[in-house]
C-alpha positions as a LaTeX table, in Angstrom:
\begin{tabular}{lrrr}
\hline
Residue & $x$ (\AA) & $y$ (\AA) & $z$ (\AA) \\
\hline
Met1 & $-67.94$ & $-3.88$ & 27.93 \\
Ser2 & $-65.81$ & $-0.77$ & 28.38 \\
Asn3 & $-63.89$ & 0.12 & 31.52 \\
Thr4 & $-66.26$ & 3.04 & 32.15 \\
Asn5 & $-69.23$ & 0.69 & 32.22 \\
Asn6 & $-67.41$ & $-1.58$ & 34.66 \\
Ile7 & $-66.85$ & 1.34 & 37.00 \\
Asp8 & $-70.46$ & 2.52 & 36.65 \\
Asn9 & $-71.80$ & $-0.95$ & 37.38 \\
Leu10 & $-69.81$ & $-1.80$ & 40.51 \\
Gly11 & $-72.04$ & $-4.16$ & 42.40 \\
Lys12 & $-71.89$ & $-2.79$ & 45.93 \\
Gln13 & $-71.87$ & 0.88 & 45.07 \\
Leu14 & $-74.55$ & 2.75 & 46.99 \\
Glu15 & $-76.22$ & 5.76 & 45.44 \\
Lys16 & $-78.58$ & 7.99 & 47.39 \\
Gly17 & $-79.12$ & 11.32 & 45.70 \\
Asn18 & $-75.64$ & 12.73 & 45.33 \\
Leu19 & $-74.02$ & 10.35 & 47.83 \\
Val20 & $-71.82$ & 7.66 & 46.31 \\
Val21 & $-70.13$ & 5.22 & 48.67 \\
Tyr22 & $-67.62$ & 2.49 & 47.79 \\
Thr23 & $-66.66$ & $-0.63$ & 49.69 \\
Val24 & $-63.03$ & $-1.73$ & 49.92 \\
Ala25 & $-63.71$ & $-4.36$ & 47.24 \\
Asp26 & $-65.26$ & $-1.78$ & 44.89 \\
Leu27 & $-62.42$ & 0.66 & 45.39 \\
Ser28 & $-59.77$ & $-2.01$ & 44.84 \\
Lys29 & $-61.35$ & $-2.78$ & 41.44 \\
Leu30 & $-61.58$ & 0.91 & 40.59 \\
Leu31 & $-57.92$ & 1.53 & 41.52 \\
Asn32 & $-56.73$ & $-1.79$ & 40.07 \\
Thr33 & $-55.12$ & $-2.84$ & 43.34 \\
Thr34 & $-55.81$ & $-5.30$ & 46.15 \\
Pro35 & $-58.29$ & $-4.86$ & 49.00 \\
Gln36 & $-55.34$ & $-5.09$ & 51.41 \\
Thr37 & $-53.70$ & $-2.08$ & 49.74 \\
Val38 & $-56.92$ & $-0.07$ & 50.00 \\
Arg39 & $-57.19$ & $-0.94$ & 53.71 \\
Arg40 & $-53.55$ & 0.09 & 54.18 \\
Tyr41 & $-54.24$ & 3.44 & 52.48 \\
Ile42 & $-57.18$ & 3.96 & 54.87 \\
Asn43 & $-55.10$ & 3.04 & 57.92 \\
Glu44 & $-52.29$ & 5.36 & 56.80 \\
Gly45 & $-54.78$ & 8.20 & 56.29 \\
Lys46 & $-54.19$ & 8.41 & 52.52 \\
Ile47 & $-57.88$ & 7.67 & 51.90 \\
Lys48 & $-60.58$ & 8.80 & 54.31 \\
Gly49 & $-63.05$ & 6.07 & 55.16 \\
Arg50 & $-65.54$ & 5.18 & 57.84 \\
Lys51 & $-65.97$ & 1.75 & 59.36 \\
Val52 & $-69.60$ & 0.68 & 59.61 \\
Gly53 & $-69.82$ & $-2.60$ & 61.47 \\
Arg54 & $-67.07$ & $-4.74$ & 59.99 \\
Gln55 & $-67.03$ & $-2.95$ & 56.63 \\
Trp56 & $-65.12$ & 0.14 & 55.49 \\
Leu57 & $-67.05$ & 2.66 & 53.39 \\
Ile58 & $-65.36$ & 5.37 & 51.36 \\
Asp59 & $-67.30$ & 8.24 & 49.84 \\
Glu60 & $-66.71$ & 9.50 & 46.32 \\
Glu61 & $-65.20$ & 12.79 & 47.49 \\
Ala62 & $-62.54$ & 10.92 & 49.50 \\
Val63 & $-61.64$ & 8.94 & 46.37 \\
Lys64 & $-61.37$ & 12.13 & 44.31 \\
Glu65 & $-59.13$ & 13.69 & 47.00 \\
Phe66 & $-56.88$ & 10.64 & 46.95 \\
Leu67 & $-56.59$ & 10.70 & 43.17 \\
Arg68 & $-55.77$ & 14.42 & 43.17 \\
Gly69 & $-52.82$ & 13.63 & 45.44 \\
\hline
\end{tabular}
């Protein structure tokens, strides 16, 4: 299975129309880092996320912004 397929098949990714939302676990796999690092990026404001209950959710646009630098 190619890396692109792995990204496309992330288990907890939520798609509703054009809305794509990642969990911390999904994003850590996508960025090849740890969930702790993703949470640190959110807390430092490097990635914009929203906490829903006990879980952080990050939309696709916030990920693209982060990757653009």
